[in-house]
C-alpha positions in Angstrom: 139.0 114.7 67.0 142.1 114.9 64.6 145.2 117.1 65.3 145.5 120.7 63.6 149.0 120.7 62.7 148.6 123.8 60.8 147.5 125.7 63.7 149.9 124.1 66.2 152.7 125.2 63.7 151.5 128.8 63.8 151.0 129.1 67.7 154.0 127.0 68.7 156.7 125.6 66.4 156.7 128.2 63.9 157.9 131.0 66.5 161.1 132.3 66.0 162.4 131.2 69.4 161.2 127.5 68.8 162.6 127.4 65.3 165.9 128.6 66.9 165.8 125.9 69.6 165.1 123.4 66.9 167.9 124.5 64.8 170.1 124.1 68.1 169.0 120.4 68.5 169.8 119.8 65.2 173.1 121.3 65.2 173.8 119.0 68.3 173.1 115.9 66.7 175.0 116.6 63.7 178.0 117.6 66.0 178.1 114.3 68.1 177.6 112.2 64.9 180.2 113.8 63.2 182.8 113.0 66.2 181.1 109.4 66.9 179.1 108.1 63.9 175.7 107.8 63.2 172.9 107.3 65.5 170.0 105.0 65.5 166.6 107.2 65.5 165.8 106.0 68.8 168.8 107.8 70.5 168.9 111.5 71.4 171.5 113.6 72.0 171.9 115.4 75.3 173.5 118.5 76.4 175.5 117.7 79.9 175.3 121.3 80.7 172.0 122.4 79.1 171.9 125.4 76.8 170.1 127.6 79.4 172.6 127.2 81.8 175.4 128.1 79.6 176.2 124.8 77.7 176.7 124.5 74.0 176.7 122.2 71.5 180.6 121.3 71.4 181.3 117.6 71.3 182.6 117.6 74.7 179.3 118.8 75.9 176.9 116.4 74.4 176.2 112.6 75.1 174.1 110.0 73.4 170.9 108.9 75.6 168.0 106.9 74.9 164.8 108.9 73.9 162.8 107.8 76.6 165.4 108.7 79.1 166.0 112.2 77.5 162.5 113.0 77.3 161.6 111.6 80.6 163.5 113.6 83.4 161.9 116.7 85.4 163.8 119.6 86.0 165.3 120.2 89.2 165.7 116.3 89.6 168.9 115.5 91.0 171.7 114.3 88.7 170.1 115.9 85.7 169.9 120.0 86.5 
């Protein structure tokens, strides 16, 4: 079955909260790259202190991590939450 991107955008990605989250992720990457230089596309920018716990997108709160490491952790796992 083909993926319905239009429906997916309407139901999730186009919601104001998700647009805001995506904008915050893009801002974080730009901030990190401005301070440290360009990153390859397979490297993510991670917030040391998560936004939901009062973190922000200042360069001191950001670090580069591999894409697989940044998307694989679980909430509450020691060392990441």
